[in-house]
N, C-alpha and C positions, 0 to 999 in steps of 0.2 A: 559407563560406570554404574555399578549397583552398590548401594549402601543399604544394609539391613540392620534393624535393631531387634535384638532377641532378649527374652528372659529365659534363663536356663535354670532348671531346678535339679540339684545334685544331692546325693546322699551326703549328709554332713560329715560322716566318718571317712568319706573318699574325696572330700573337697580339694585337698592339696593335689592329689593325682589328677583330678578333673581339670583344675586350673592349669597344670603343667601340660596336659594333653591339648587343651584348647589353645594355649599360647603357641603350641607347635604347629597349628594349622595356619596356612597362608591366609592373610587378610583378616584374621580374627584378633580382636582386642577386647580385653576385659576391662570394664570401666568401674565396676563396683561388685563386691561380693560380701555376703554376711555369713556368720557362723552357722546359720541353719541351712545353708546350701543354695541360696538364691544368688544368681549372678546376672549382671547387666552386661551384655556383649554386643559388639558391632561386628559385622562382616562386610568388608570392603573388597569387591571383586570388579574386574573389568566387564564381565559378561554375567547377565542375570542368571543363566543356567548354572554357572559356577557357584553363585551365591546359594542357590537352592541345593546343590550338591553338598556344599559346606554345612548347611543346616542338617542334612541327613547324616553327615559324618559326625556332627556334634551329638546327635541323638544316639549314635552307636558307641560313644565313649563310655568305658566302664565307669559306673557310678552316676551317670546322668539318668535322671528319672524322666525328664522331658525337656524339650526346648520349644518355645513358642515364638513365632514371628509376630512382632508388634508393629514394625514399620518397615517399609521398603521404598526406596527411591531408585529409579532407573532412568538414566539419561542416555539415550541411544546416540546422541550427537557427540558425546565424548569418546565413543568407541571408534578407533581408527582401524580401517581395513588393512 
């Protein structure tokens, strides 16, 4: 299991579209957003590589200025072969 905490900065005029795009990504949850385009997001994936891939997908969303990894927890014991 991999749980990552991110801060995403989006263009304020594209915030609604960014939120919709992020919510469509598997394992992504938006916990807070403000009008100037800052969002607090978590990514919950089974494999750490998938969490990293999701971060890169978030950075590619139209309207996202940047996404920064703030926290990552990975527990290999919870991954079943």
